[in-house]
mmCIF file of the C-alpha atoms, coordinates in Angstrom:
data_MODEL
# 
_entry.id   MODEL 
# 
loop_
_atom_site.group_PDB 
_atom_site.id 
_atom_site.type_symbol 
_atom_site.label_atom_id 
_atom_site.label_alt_id 
_atom_site.label_comp_id 
_atom_site.label_asym_id 
_atom_site.label_entity_id 
_atom_site.label_seq_id 
_atom_site.pdbx_PDB_ins_code 
_atom_site.Cartn_x 
_atom_site.Cartn_y 
_atom_site.Cartn_z 
_atom_site.occupancy 
_atom_site.B_iso_or_equiv 
_atom_site.pdbx_formal_charge 
_atom_site.auth_seq_id 
_atom_site.auth_comp_id 
_atom_site.auth_asym_id 
_atom_site.auth_atom_id 
_atom_site.pdbx_PDB_model_num 
ATOM 1   C CA . MET A 1 1   ? -67.811 49.724 78.613  1.00 0.00 ? 1   MET A CA 1 
ATOM 2   C CA . SER A 1 2   ? -65.046 48.119 80.271  1.00 0.00 ? 2   SER A CA 1 
ATOM 3   C CA . ALA A 1 3   ? -64.253 48.235 84.265  1.00 0.00 ? 3   ALA A CA 1 
ATOM 4   C CA . ALA A 1 4   ? -61.351 50.792 83.308  1.00 0.00 ? 4   ALA A CA 1 
ATOM 5   C CA . GLN A 1 5   ? -63.947 53.031 81.842  1.00 0.00 ? 5   GLN A CA 1 
ATOM 6   C CA . LYS A 1 6   ? -66.289 53.026 84.261  1.00 0.00 ? 6   LYS A CA 1 
ATOM 7   C CA . ARG A 1 7   ? -66.372 55.963 86.705  1.00 0.00 ? 7   ARG A CA 1 
ATOM 8   C CA . ARG A 1 8   ? -67.785 55.114 90.054  1.00 0.00 ? 8   ARG A CA 1 
ATOM 9   C CA . THR A 1 9   ? -70.207 58.504 91.148  1.00 0.00 ? 9   THR A CA 1 
ATOM 10  C CA . VAL A 1 10  ? -70.523 59.053 95.042  1.00 0.00 ? 10  VAL A CA 1 
ATOM 11  C CA . THR A 1 11  ? -73.636 60.695 96.946  1.00 0.00 ? 11  THR A CA 1 
ATOM 12  C CA . LEU A 1 12  ? -72.746 64.057 98.059  1.00 0.00 ? 12  LEU A CA 1 
ATOM 13  C CA . GLU A 1 13  ? -72.715 62.386 101.980 1.00 0.00 ? 13  GLU A CA 1 
ATOM 14  C CA . GLU A 1 14  ? -70.055 60.148 101.031 1.00 0.00 ? 14  GLU A CA 1 
ATOM 15  C CA . TYR A 1 15  ? -68.284 62.691 99.272  1.00 0.00 ? 15  TYR A CA 1 
ATOM 16  C CA . PHE A 1 16  ? -68.128 64.878 102.686 1.00 0.00 ? 16  PHE A CA 1 
ATOM 17  C CA . ALA A 1 17  ? -67.524 61.598 104.655 1.00 0.00 ? 17  ALA A CA 1 
ATOM 18  C CA . ILE A 1 18  ? -64.567 60.803 102.644 1.00 0.00 ? 18  ILE A CA 1 
ATOM 19  C CA . GLU A 1 19  ? -63.142 64.608 102.815 1.00 0.00 ? 19  GLU A CA 1 
ATOM 20  C CA . GLU A 1 20  ? -63.594 64.413 106.717 1.00 0.00 ? 20  GLU A CA 1 
ATOM 21  C CA . ARG A 1 21  ? -60.930 61.644 106.172 1.00 0.00 ? 21  ARG A CA 1 
ATOM 22  C CA . ALA A 1 22  ? -59.038 62.691 103.465 1.00 0.00 ? 22  ALA A CA 1 
ATOM 23  C CA . GLU A 1 23  ? -55.016 63.841 103.542 1.00 0.00 ? 23  GLU A CA 1 
ATOM 24  C CA . ARG A 1 24  ? -55.708 66.210 100.519 1.00 0.00 ? 24  ARG A CA 1 
ATOM 25  C CA . LYS A 1 25  ? -58.857 68.054 99.366  1.00 0.00 ? 25  LYS A CA 1 
ATOM 26  C CA . SER A 1 26  ? -60.798 67.199 96.383  1.00 0.00 ? 26  SER A CA 1 
ATOM 27  C CA . GLU A 1 27  ? -63.758 68.938 94.682  1.00 0.00 ? 27  GLU A CA 1 
ATOM 28  C CA . TYR A 1 28  ? -67.294 67.729 93.933  1.00 0.00 ? 28  TYR A CA 1 
ATOM 29  C CA . HIS A 1 29  ? -69.311 67.357 91.287  1.00 0.00 ? 29  HIS A CA 1 
ATOM 30  C CA . ASN A 1 30  ? -72.641 65.772 89.879  1.00 0.00 ? 30  ASN A CA 1 
ATOM 31  C CA . GLY A 1 31  ? -71.273 63.141 91.530  1.00 0.00 ? 31  GLY A CA 1 
ATOM 32  C CA . GLU A 1 32  ? -67.781 62.905 90.926  1.00 0.00 ? 32  GLU A CA 1 
ATOM 33  C CA . MET A 1 33  ? -65.025 63.861 93.232  1.00 0.00 ? 33  MET A CA 1 
ATOM 34  C CA . PHE A 1 34  ? -61.667 65.486 91.665  1.00 0.00 ? 34  PHE A CA 1 
ATOM 35  C CA . LEU A 1 35  ? -58.220 65.717 93.609  1.00 0.00 ? 35  LEU A CA 1 
ATOM 36  C CA . MET A 1 36  ? -57.298 68.852 93.720  1.00 0.00 ? 36  MET A CA 1 
ATOM 37  C CA . ALA A 1 37  ? -53.059 69.720 93.345  1.00 0.00 ? 37  ALA A CA 1 
ATOM 38  C CA . GLY A 1 38  ? -50.728 70.860 96.279  1.00 0.00 ? 38  GLY A CA 1 
ATOM 39  C CA . ALA A 1 39  ? -49.460 74.360 95.912  1.00 0.00 ? 39  ALA A CA 1 
ATOM 40  C CA . SER A 1 40  ? -46.537 75.914 95.949  1.00 0.00 ? 40  SER A CA 1 
ATOM 41  C CA . ARG A 1 41  ? -44.613 78.102 98.154  1.00 0.00 ? 41  ARG A CA 1 
ATOM 42  C CA . GLU A 1 42  ? -45.151 80.974 95.411  1.00 0.00 ? 42  GLU A CA 1 
ATOM 43  C CA . HIS A 1 43  ? -48.775 79.744 95.157  1.00 0.00 ? 43  HIS A CA 1 
ATOM 44  C CA . ASN A 1 44  ? -49.752 80.544 98.714  1.00 0.00 ? 44  ASN A CA 1 
ATOM 45  C CA . ILE A 1 45  ? -47.719 83.930 98.668  1.00 0.00 ? 45  ILE A CA 1 
ATOM 46  C CA . LEU A 1 46  ? -49.637 85.217 95.577  1.00 0.00 ? 46  LEU A CA 1 
ATOM 47  C CA . SER A 1 47  ? -53.213 83.737 97.522  1.00 0.00 ? 47  SER A CA 1 
ATOM 48  C CA . ARG A 1 48  ? -52.367 85.304 100.854 1.00 0.00 ? 48  ARG A CA 1 
ATOM 49  C CA . ASN A 1 49  ? -51.371 88.985 99.009  1.00 0.00 ? 49  ASN A CA 1 
ATOM 50  C CA . LEU A 1 50  ? -54.004 88.681 96.743  1.00 0.00 ? 50  LEU A CA 1 
ATOM 51  C CA . SER A 1 51  ? -56.824 87.930 100.244 1.00 0.00 ? 51  SER A CA 1 
ATOM 52  C CA . GLY A 1 52  ? -55.274 90.528 102.090 1.00 0.00 ? 52  GLY A CA 1 
ATOM 53  C CA . LEU A 1 53  ? -56.042 92.853 99.168  1.00 0.00 ? 53  LEU A CA 1 
ATOM 54  C CA . LEU A 1 54  ? -59.302 91.917 98.767  1.00 0.00 ? 54  LEU A CA 1 
ATOM 55  C CA . PHE A 1 55  ? -60.136 91.797 102.284 1.00 0.00 ? 55  PHE A CA 1 
ATOM 56  C CA . ALA A 1 56  ? -58.473 95.784 102.598 1.00 0.00 ? 56  ALA A CA 1 
ATOM 57  C CA . ARG A 1 57  ? -60.891 96.324 99.533  1.00 0.00 ? 57  ARG A CA 1 
ATOM 58  C CA . LEU A 1 58  ? -63.827 95.079 100.507 1.00 0.00 ? 58  LEU A CA 1 
ATOM 59  C CA . GLN A 1 59  ? -63.877 96.102 104.023 1.00 0.00 ? 59  GLN A CA 1 
ATOM 60  C CA . GLY A 1 60  ? -67.123 97.959 105.139 1.00 0.00 ? 60  GLY A CA 1 
ATOM 61  C CA . SER A 1 61  ? -68.967 96.089 102.062 1.00 0.00 ? 61  SER A CA 1 
ATOM 62  C CA . ASP A 1 62  ? -71.595 93.698 101.778 1.00 0.00 ? 62  ASP A CA 1 
ATOM 63  C CA . CYS A 1 63  ? -68.917 91.157 100.375 1.00 0.00 ? 63  CYS A CA 1 
ATOM 64  C CA . GLN A 1 64  ? -66.923 88.598 102.370 1.00 0.00 ? 64  GLN A CA 1 
ATOM 65  C CA . THR A 1 65  ? -63.452 87.568 101.522 1.00 0.00 ? 65  THR A CA 1 
ATOM 66  C CA . PHE A 1 66  ? -62.354 83.533 102.097 1.00 0.00 ? 66  PHE A CA 1 
ATOM 67  C CA . ILE A 1 67  ? -59.434 81.311 102.004 1.00 0.00 ? 67  ILE A CA 1 
ATOM 68  C CA . SER A 1 68  ? -58.450 77.741 100.831 1.00 0.00 ? 68  SER A CA 1 
ATOM 69  C CA . ASP A 1 69  ? -59.567 76.024 103.945 1.00 0.00 ? 69  ASP A CA 1 
ATOM 70  C CA . LEU A 1 70  ? -62.993 76.985 103.823 1.00 0.00 ? 70  LEU A CA 1 
ATOM 71  C CA . ARG A 1 71  ? -65.328 74.584 101.520 1.00 0.00 ? 71  ARG A CA 1 
ATOM 72  C CA . VAL A 1 72  ? -67.715 76.583 99.378  1.00 0.00 ? 72  VAL A CA 1 
ATOM 73  C CA . ARG A 1 73  ? -70.774 75.208 96.990  1.00 0.00 ? 73  ARG A CA 1 
ATOM 74  C CA . VAL A 1 74  ? -71.682 77.424 93.814  1.00 0.00 ? 74  VAL A CA 1 
ATOM 75  C CA . GLN A 1 75  ? -75.268 77.367 93.578  1.00 0.00 ? 75  GLN A CA 1 
ATOM 76  C CA . ARG A 1 76  ? -75.664 77.683 89.800  1.00 0.00 ? 76  ARG A CA 1 
ATOM 77  C CA . THR A 1 77  ? -73.432 74.671 89.163  1.00 0.00 ? 77  THR A CA 1 
ATOM 78  C CA . GLY A 1 78  ? -73.429 72.603 92.560  1.00 0.00 ? 78  GLY A CA 1 
ATOM 79  C CA . LEU A 1 79  ? -69.780 72.348 92.246  1.00 0.00 ? 79  LEU A CA 1 
ATOM 80  C CA . TYR A 1 80  ? -68.120 72.021 95.835  1.00 0.00 ? 80  TYR A CA 1 
ATOM 81  C CA . THR A 1 81  ? -64.703 73.484 95.518  1.00 0.00 ? 81  THR A CA 1 
ATOM 82  C CA . TYR A 1 82  ? -62.167 75.393 98.265  1.00 0.00 ? 82  TYR A CA 1 
ATOM 83  C CA . PRO A 1 83  ? -61.339 78.419 96.339  1.00 0.00 ? 83  PRO A CA 1 
ATOM 84  C CA . ARG A 1 84  ? -58.071 80.218 96.365  1.00 0.00 ? 84  ARG A CA 1 
ATOM 85  C CA . PRO A 1 85  ? -59.059 83.404 97.663  1.00 0.00 ? 85  PRO A CA 1 
ATOM 86  C CA . ALA A 1 86  ? -62.374 84.096 96.998  1.00 0.00 ? 86  ALA A CA 1 
ATOM 87  C CA . HIS A 1 87  ? -65.049 86.691 97.768  1.00 0.00 ? 87  HIS A CA 1 
ATOM 88  C CA . ARG A 1 88  ? -68.436 86.483 97.955  1.00 0.00 ? 88  ARG A CA 1 
ATOM 89  C CA . LEU A 1 89  ? -71.456 88.771 97.380  1.00 0.00 ? 89  LEU A CA 1 
ATOM 90  C CA . ARG A 1 90  ? -74.440 88.756 99.366  1.00 0.00 ? 90  ARG A CA 1 
ATOM 91  C CA . HIS A 1 91  ? -77.218 86.730 97.681  1.00 0.00 ? 91  HIS A CA 1 
ATOM 92  C CA . SER A 1 92  ? -74.300 85.778 94.916  1.00 0.00 ? 92  SER A CA 1 
ATOM 93  C CA . GLY A 1 93  ? -75.879 82.310 94.701  1.00 0.00 ? 93  GLY A CA 1 
ATOM 94  C CA . VAL A 1 94  ? -72.138 81.040 96.771  1.00 0.00 ? 94  VAL A CA 1 
ATOM 95  C CA . ARG A 1 95  ? -72.937 79.451 99.877  1.00 0.00 ? 95  ARG A CA 1 
ATOM 96  C CA . THR A 1 96  ? -70.236 78.540 102.557 1.00 0.00 ? 96  THR A CA 1 
ATOM 97  C CA . GLY A 1 97  ? -69.844 75.384 103.600 1.00 0.00 ? 97  GLY A CA 1 
ATOM 98  C CA . GLU A 1 98  ? -68.318 74.457 107.126 1.00 0.00 ? 98  GLU A CA 1 
ATOM 99  C CA . PRO A 1 99  ? -64.148 74.287 107.636 1.00 0.00 ? 99  PRO A CA 1 
ATOM 100 C CA . ARG A 1 100 ? -62.778 71.218 105.804 1.00 0.00 ? 100 ARG A CA 1 
ATOM 101 C CA . HIS A 1 101 ? -62.288 69.888 109.490 1.00 0.00 ? 101 HIS A CA 1 
ATOM 102 C CA . ALA A 1 102 ? -64.146 70.346 112.189 1.00 0.00 ? 102 ALA A CA 1 
ATOM 103 C CA . HIS A 1 103 ? -60.959 71.566 114.657 1.00 0.00 ? 103 HIS A CA 1 
ATOM 104 C CA . GLN A 1 104 ? -60.634 74.391 111.813 1.00 0.00 ? 104 GLN A CA 1 
ATOM 105 C CA . SER A 1 105 ? -62.850 77.547 112.886 1.00 0.00 ? 105 SER A CA 1 
ATOM 106 C CA . GLN A 1 106 ? -63.818 80.597 110.587 1.00 0.00 ? 106 GLN A CA 1 
ATOM 107 C CA . SER A 1 107 ? -62.932 83.731 111.647 1.00 0.00 ? 107 SER A CA 1 
ATOM 108 C CA . GLY A 1 108 ? -64.354 87.211 110.915 1.00 0.00 ? 108 GLY A CA 1 
ATOM 109 C CA . ASP A 1 109 ? -67.903 86.165 111.231 1.00 0.00 ? 109 ASP A CA 1 
# 
C-alpha cells in the first residue's frame, strides 16, 4: 500500500483537540475525521425553520431540539457529528456533547 493510500487514524482525544482549534467542523467515526461542508443561506433558513417547528411541536415532551452548534455522539455507531437540526428522545442513545467552543453555551437546559 502506498503512502497516499494509507489513512492516518486519530484518537478521540486527538479529534477533540483538533476540533477545538479548527475553523470548520468535522465528524469523527472509527478513528477517521470527515470535514463537513459549509451550508448555503437557503440551507440555514431551512434548518432554522425546521428547528423552530420541531421545538414548537415537541414542547412539553421528553424531547429536546438542537441546532448544529452542539456536537452529539450516536451511541449505537460511535459517530460524533453536528446534526442540523436534531431532536433527542430521553434514553434514545444519542448523547449531547459540549458546544463546539468553550465560549458557546447551550440554551434551554
